[in-house]
C-alpha positions in Angstrom: -7.1 -17.8 10.4 -9.9 -16.0 12.2 -12.4 -17.1 9.5 -11.6 -20.7 10.2 -12.1 -20.4 13.9 -15.5 -18.7 13.5 -16.7 -21.4 11.1 -15.6 -24.0 13.6 -17.7 -22.3 16.3 -20.8 -22.7 14.2 -21.6 -19.0 14.0 -22.5 -19.4 10.4 -25.6 -21.1 9.2 -24.0 -22.1 6.0 -21.1 -24.6 5.7 -17.6 -23.5 4.9 -16.3 -23.7 1.3 -16.2 -27.2 -0.2 -13.2 -29.2 0.7 -13.8 -31.6 -2.2 -11.0 -30.8 -4.6 -12.2 -30.2 -8.1 -10.4 -31.9 -10.9 -7.6 -29.4 -11.3 -6.2 -28.6 -14.7 -3.7 -25.9 -13.8 -2.4 -24.1 -10.7 -1.0 -20.6 -10.6 1.3 -20.2 -7.7 3.1 -17.0 -8.7 6.7 -16.6 -7.5 6.5 -19.3 -4.7 9.6 -21.3 -4.4 12.0 -18.6 -5.4 15.0 -17.8 -3.2 14.6 -15.0 -0.7 18.4 -14.7 -0.3 20.0 -11.7 -2.0 23.5 -11.2 -3.3 24.2 -9.3 -0.1 23.6 -12.6 1.8 20.4 -11.2 3.3 17.1 -13.0 3.6 14.4 -10.7 2.4 10.7 -11.6 2.9 7.6 -9.4 3.0 7.8 -9.3 6.8 11.6 -8.7 7.1 11.3 -5.9 4.5 9.1 -3.9 6.9 12.2 -3.5 9.0 13.6 -1.1 6.3 12.1 2.3 7.1 11.6 3.4 3.5 9.7 0.2 2.6 7.6 0.4 5.8 6.7 4.0 5.4 5.9 3.8 1.7 3.6 0.9 2.1 1.9 2.5 5.1 1.4 5.8 3.3 -0.2 4.1 0.3 -2.4 1.8 2.4 -3.4 4.6 4.8 -4.4 7.0 2.0 -6.5 4.4 0.2 -7.9 3.2 3.5 -9.1 6.8 4.3 -10.6 7.3 0.9 -14.4 6.5 0.8 -15.3 3.8 -1.8 -19.0 4.5 -2.8 -21.5 3.0 -5.1 -23.3 5.2 -7.7 -26.3 4.6 -9.9 -26.8 6.4 -13.1 -30.3 6.9 -14.4 -30.4 8.8 -17.7 -28.3 11.9 -17.0 -28.9 11.7 -13.2 -26.2 10.2 -11.0 -26.9 9.4 -7.4 -25.1 7.7 -4.6 -26.5 4.4 -3.3 -26.9 4.8 0.4 -25.9 2.1 2.9 -28.8 -0.1 4.1 -28.4 -2.0 7.4 -31.5 -4.1 6.8 -30.3 -5.8 3.7 -26.6 -5.2 4.4 -26.0 -4.1 0.8 -22.5 -3.5 -0.6 -22.4 0.2 0.4 -23.1 -0.8 4.0 -20.2 -3.3 4.0 -17.9 -0.7 2.4 -19.0 2.4 4.4 -20.0 1.0 7.8 -18.5 -2.4 8.5 -17.6 -5.3 6.2 -18.3 -8.1 8.7 -19.7 -9.0 12.1 -16.3 -8.6 13.8 -16.6 -4.8 13.7 -13.9 -4.1 11.2 -13.9 -0.5 10.0 -13.8 0.4 6.3 -10.4 2.0 6.9 -8.9 -1.2 8.4 -10.5 -3.3 5.7 -9.1 -1.3 2.8 -5.7 -0.9 4.5 -5.3 -4.7 4.9 -6.3 -5.2 1.3 -3.5 -2.8 0.2 -0.9 -4.3 2.5 -1.4 -7.8 1.1 -1.4 -6.3 -2.4 1.8 -4.4 -2.0 3.9 -7.0 -0.2 2.5 -10.2 -1.9 1.2 -8.9 -5.2 -2.3 -10.2 -4.6 -5.4 -9.5 -2.5 -8.4 -11.8 -2.2 -11.7 -10.6 -0.8 -14.2 -13.3 -0.2 -18.0 -12.6 -0.2 -19.9 -15.8 0.7 -23.3 -15.9 -0.9 -25.1 -16.3 2.5 -26.9 -14.2 5.0 -25.7 -12.1 6.6 -23.8 -10.6 3.7 -20.1 -10.1 4.7 -16.7 -9.7 3.3 -13.5 -11.3 4.4 -9.8 -11.1 3.3 -8.2 -14.4 2.4 -4.4 -14.5 3.2 -2.5 -14.1 0.0 0.4 -16.2 1.2 -1.9 -19.4 1.2 -4.4 -18.5 -1.5 -4.0 -18.9 -5.3 -6.1 -19.4 -8.4 -6.7 -22.7 -10.1 -8.6 -24.0 -13.1 -10.5 -27.2 -13.2 -10.6 -29.4 -16.3 -13.8 -27.7 -17.5 -12.1 -24.3 -17.5 -13.8 -22.9 -14.4 -11.8 -20.6 -12.2 -11.5 -21.5 -8.4 -9.5 -20.1 -5.6 -7.6 -22.5 -3.4 -6.9 -21.5 0.2 -6.0 -23.2 3.4 -7.9 -22.3 6.6 -6.0 -22.7 9.9 -8.5 -25.3 11.2 -8.3 -27.5 8.2 -5.1 -29.3 9.1 -3.4 -28.3 5.9 -6.3 -29.5 3.7 -7.1 -27.1 0.9 -10.5 -25.5 0.5 -11.8 -24.4 -2.9 -14.0 -21.3 -3.5 -15.8 -20.5 -6.7 -14.3 -17.5 -8.5 -17.7 -15.7 -8.4 -17.3 -15.3 -4.7 -13.8 -13.9 -4.7 -12.5 -10.4 -5.8 -8.9 -10.7 -6.7 -6.7 -7.6 -7.0 -3.1 -8.0 -8.3 -0.1 -5.9 -9.3 2.8 -6.7 -11.6 1.1 -9.7 -13.2 3.3 -12.6 -14.3 3.3 -14.0 -17.8 0.1 -15.9 -17.2 -1.8 -12.9 -16.0 -3.4 -14.9 -13.2 -1.2 -13.9 -10.2 0.6 -10.8 -9.3 4.0 -10.2 -7.8 4.6 -7.9 -4.9 6.9 -5.0 -4.8 9.3 -7.1 -2.7 9.8 -9.4 -5.6 11.4 -6.7 -7.6 13.0 -4.6 -4.8 14.5 -7.6 -3.1 18.1 -6.8 -4.0 17.7 -3.2 -3.0 16.1 -4.1 0.3 18.7 -6.8 0.9 21.4 -4.2 0.3 19.8 -1.9 2.7 19.4 -4.6 5.4 23.1 -5.4 5.0 24.0 -1.7 5.3 21.9 -1.5 8.5 23.8 -4.5 9.9 27.1 -2.9 9.0 26.1 0.4 10.5 25.0 -1.3 13.7 28.3 -3.2 14.0 30.2 0.0 13.4 28.4 1.8 16.2 28.6 -1.2 18.5 32.4 -0.9 18.3 32.2 2.8 19.2 33.4 3.7 15.6 36.9 2.7 16.7 39.3 1.5 14.1 40.2 -2.1 13.4 43.9 -2.9 14.1 46.7 -5.2 13.2 48.8 -6.5 16.1 52.1 -8.4 16.1 53.4 -10.2 19.2 56.8 -11.7 20.1 57.0 -15.5 19.8 54.4 -18.0 18.8 50.9 -18.0 20.3 48.3 -20.6 20.6 44.8 -20.1 19.3 43.5 -19.5 22.8 46.2 -17.0 23.5 45.5 -15.0 20.3 41.8 -15.0 21.2 42.7 -13.7 24.7 44.7 -10.8 23.4 42.0 -10.0 20.8 39.4 -10.1 23.6 41.4 -7.8 25.9 41.9 -5.2 23.1 38.2 -5.3 22.3 37.2 -4.9 25.9 39.5 -1.9 26.2 38.2 0.2 23.3 35.1 -1.6 22.0 31.6 -0.2 22.4 30.3 3.3 22.3 31.1 3.9 26.0 34.8 3.1 25.3 35.1 5.3 22.2 38.5 7.0 22.1 39.6 4.9 25.1 43.1 3.9 26.0 44.4 0.4 25.5 47.5 -0.5 27.6 49.8 -3.2 26.1 52.7 -5.1 27.5 56.2 -5.7 26.0 55.0 -8.7 24.1 53.3 -6.4 21.7 55.9 -5.7 19.1 53.8 -3.9 16.5 50.4 -2.3 16.5 48.9 -0.6 13.5 45.3 0.8 13.4 43.5 0.1 10.2 41.8 3.4 9.4 38.5 3.6 7.7 39.0 4.4 4.0 37.0 7.2 2.5 35.2 4.8 0.2 34.1 2.9 3.3 33.0 6.0 5.1 30.6 6.8 2.2 28.4 3.9 2.9 25.9 6.3 4.6 25.5 8.0 1.2 24.9 4.6 -0.3 22.1 4.0 2.2 20.4 7.2 1.0 20.8 6.2 -2.6 19.2 2.8 -1.9 16.4 4.5 -0.1 15.6 6.4 -3.2 15.6 3.1 -5.2 13.1 1.6 -2.8 10.9 4.7 -3.0 10.9 4.3 -6.8 9.8 0.7 -6.6 6.8 1.7 -4.5 6.2 4.7 -6.8 6.3 7.2 -3.8 7.4 10.8 -4.3 10.6 11.4 -2.2 9.2 14.3 -0.2 6.5 12.1 1.2 9.1 9.9 2.7 11.0 12.8 4.3 13.6 12.7 1.5 14.3 15.3 -1.1 12.7 18.7 -1.5 9.1 19.5 -2.2 8.7 21.7 -5.3 5.0 22.3 -5.5 3.2 25.6 -5.4 0.1 24.2 -3.7 -1.3 21.1 -2.0 -3.6 20.6 -5.0 -0.6 20.4 -7.4 1.1 17.9 -5.1 -2.1 15.9 -4.8 -2.7 15.7 -8.5 0.8 14.4 -9.2 0.6 11.8 -6.4 -2.9 10.8 -7.6 -2.1 10.4 -11.3 1.4 9.0 -10.8 0.8 6.6 -7.9 -2.7 6.1 -6.5 -4.8 5.8 -9.7 -2.8 2.6 -10.7 -4.4 1.0 -7.5 -7.7 2.8 -7.4 -8.9 2.1 -11.0 -8.4 -1.7 -10.9 -10.1 -1.8 -7.5 -13.2 0.1 -8.9 -13.3 -2.1 -12.0 -13.0 -5.4 -10.2 -15.6 -4.4 -7.6 -18.1 -3.6 -10.4 -17.6 -7.1 -11.8 -17.6 -9.1 -8.6 -19.9 -7.1 -6.3 -22.7 -6.2 -8.7 -25.1 -8.4 -10.5 -25.0 -8.4 -14.3 -28.2 -6.3 -14.3 -26.7 -3.7 -12.1 -23.4 -3.5 -13.9 -25.0 -1.6 -16.7 -25.9 1.5 -14.7 -24.0 1.1 -11.4 -20.3 1.7 -10.7 -17.9 2.2 -7.8 -15.8 5.3 -7.2 -13.2 6.2 -4.7 -13.8 9.8 -3.6 -10.4 11.2 -4.5 -11.0 14.7 -3.3 -11.1 13.4 0.2 -7.2 13.3 0.1 -6.9 16.9 -0.9 -6.1 18.5 2.4 -6.4 22.3 2.1 -6.4 25.1 4.6 -9.8 26.7 5.5 -9.3 29.8 3.3 -8.3 27.8 0.2 -11.1 25.3 0.7 -13.7 28.1 1.1 -12.4 29.9 -2.0 -12.6 26.7 -4.1 -16.2 26.0 -2.9 -17.1 29.6 -3.8 -15.8 29.3 -7.3 -17.6 26.0 -7.9 -20.9 27.4 -6.6 -20.6 30.6 -8.8 -19.8 28.4 -11.8 -22.7 26.1 -11.3 -20.6 23.0 -10.5 -21.9 22.7 -6.9 -25.0 23.7 -5.1 -24.6 25.5 -1.7 -25.9 22.4 0.0 -23.4 20.1 -1.8 -20.6 22.4 -0.6 -22.0 22.3 2.9 -22.1 18.6 2.9 -18.4 18.4 2.1 -17.8 20.5 5.2 -20.1 18.3 7.3 -22.6 21.1 7.7 -26.4 20.7 7.6 -28.3 21.8 4.4 -30.7 24.7 4.4 -33.9 25.4 2.5 -33.2 26.7 -1.0 -29.6 25.5 -0.9 -30.2 22.9 -3.6 -30.4 25.5 -6.3 -27.5 26.0 -8.8 -26.1 29.4 -9.6 -24.2 31.0 -12.5 -22.7 34.5 -12.7 -25.2 36.8 -14.6 -22.5 38.2 -16.9 -21.9 34.8 -18.5 -23.4 34.2 -21.9 -23.2 31.6 -24.7 -20.6 32.3 -27.4 -23.4 32.1 -30.1 -25.4 34.7 -28.2 -22.4 37.0 -27.9 -21.8 36.8 -31.6 -25.4 37.6 -32.4 -25.3 40.7 -30.1 -22.2 41.9 -31.8 -23.7 41.5 -35.2 -26.8 43.4 -34.2 -24.8 46.3 -32.9 -22.9 46.5 -36.2 -26.1 46.8 -38.1 -26.1 43.2 -39.3 -22.5 43.4 -40.5 -20.1 40.9 -39.1 
């Protein structure tokens, strides 16, 4: 929506994407048109699902963690691997990913978080990089964007800007990076977590409504009431209203209802044990929703954490949940954001270690081990701690009592007089 406004204001020296529709051969719309109503008679959409605490928290943890993780470009020359630094003059891709993706001052965290939110709830994320100066990146709304093929087999992305009065715009595929999860049978569009978790989330929304109604009535029992003689509809409603006013609501819990002689029979309808267990059903459904998002229960304040260290917890979370999102992002970025010449020796990497939050003693111990084993130089360890380098700190070290296996065997043979 913002993109369309900016283009209308003439802030760009290049025209917006072509609005001349190519001759379309096939459209891929994903799950559009499917019913959002569940068996629990609840309407579940990506937005309404955020009202379920488990879905909201799971999506935010995932998007926040990936938003905080630096995405950097590396170049490999022979055996040497070096990071490509951001350059504000040419606004290279590292600048867009590490400083700001566009002129509106978006931060890298906000940019990656928004990408993940679209991906999780809608199954697709579209990042548009117009081939104009200044180089920038924008997120196309996944609810109005989808891939199409023209009759010549070329891939385009159709989207609708807010200022286009519903008229579609078509963007060449080379300008758009598409991320998707849960691809459909065409492999062209993804399906969000909500598509599969809709029944579970609908069941949870229904449970929330039931719980709210229960507390709104002060957890007082329902009742069956019999009166003398016939009563009109209005009279029955009046008696019902008076009873509700007497004991309904939290403030009237355990209140006293006074009835006249016309009331011949009054029987409370007590809550059955199976009905009282619906709170346990809420917890079970929360676990189902967590599984749909691939989130460990302890990260959602459910279940118990059974890890000896933060590193162990991090490794399981990384391999079981995050890598399924990080690896496709890295691969797609290499294809769309690098020229064919650069693809041979350049690649993108999320810095996964940035999520490993350790206490100071553990972090210092790990740095020491890596320095003593030659994996890190002292200056590289200091850089991880946001400390300045020092002269001579680029050298690598190895404990002096380490030796090659072949050399150790030769020394043993010499000591034995040449006998092995």
